[in-house]
N, C-alpha and C positions, 0 to 999 in steps of 0.2 A: 043483590049477589053482587060477590067482587069480579073483576075485568077479568079473573084467570077461568072462575067457573063458567063466565059467559062464553066464553074464548072454549070451554072443553064441551059444551053445551051446541054450539054452535058447529063447531068440527064434528059430533057424533050425528049430527042431522043433516048437515050437508055435504059430510065428507072432505073438510077442506075449510079452512081457516076465514074471516069476516073479509081479509084483505082481495085475496084471491076472490072470493064470491063477488066482490063490489067488480072489482076489476072484470069476471066474465060478463056481469050484468051490461058492464058498459060495454064491454067489446061486443055482446048480443045487440044492442040497440047501433051500434057502429056498422055492423053489419048491413042492417036493416036500412039504415041512411045509406050506405055504402049502393046497395041493390037498385034503391032508386034513381041513382045514377042524376040525381037533380043539385045536389050541393057537391061542392069541393071536398079533399080532405083537412084543410084548415078549417073550415066550417063545424064539419064534423068533431073535430074534435072538441072545440069549445061545448060542443050542444050534447057529448057523452058525458063529460064530466072528466074529460082525462087530458085536457090541459092546453096542451099545445099538438101540431102535426107532426113530430117530431115523437112526443112524448107517445103518439096514438101509434104511430109506424111501427116503434119497439115494442110495445103490449100487442100488437098485431101481427105483425111480423114473428113471436115467440108461439104465439097461439096457432097462427093459418100459414097466409103469406104474405107478401106487399099487399097495400090497401088497395094500390092499383090492377094487380095480376087480379084479386079477388074480386073488384069490380068489373075488370073486363069480363071474368066467366058467366056475369050476371047481365052482359050488354047483350041486347039481341043485335 
């Protein structure tokens, strides 16, 4: 299967490209880790495959809010 065909198939099934899907999955995992409140943003980034805290913050802010604000919403 060509890469273009794979991309089209992926797009039709998931309604987004492979890169966007992967980022979404990584952000879901980041949300779970942030909600637990046990590790820092600097530790969440590499665990989720987003690399650095700066990269995590950039992706997270586009999708939700700042990681700190998100965590505050789930802290009792």
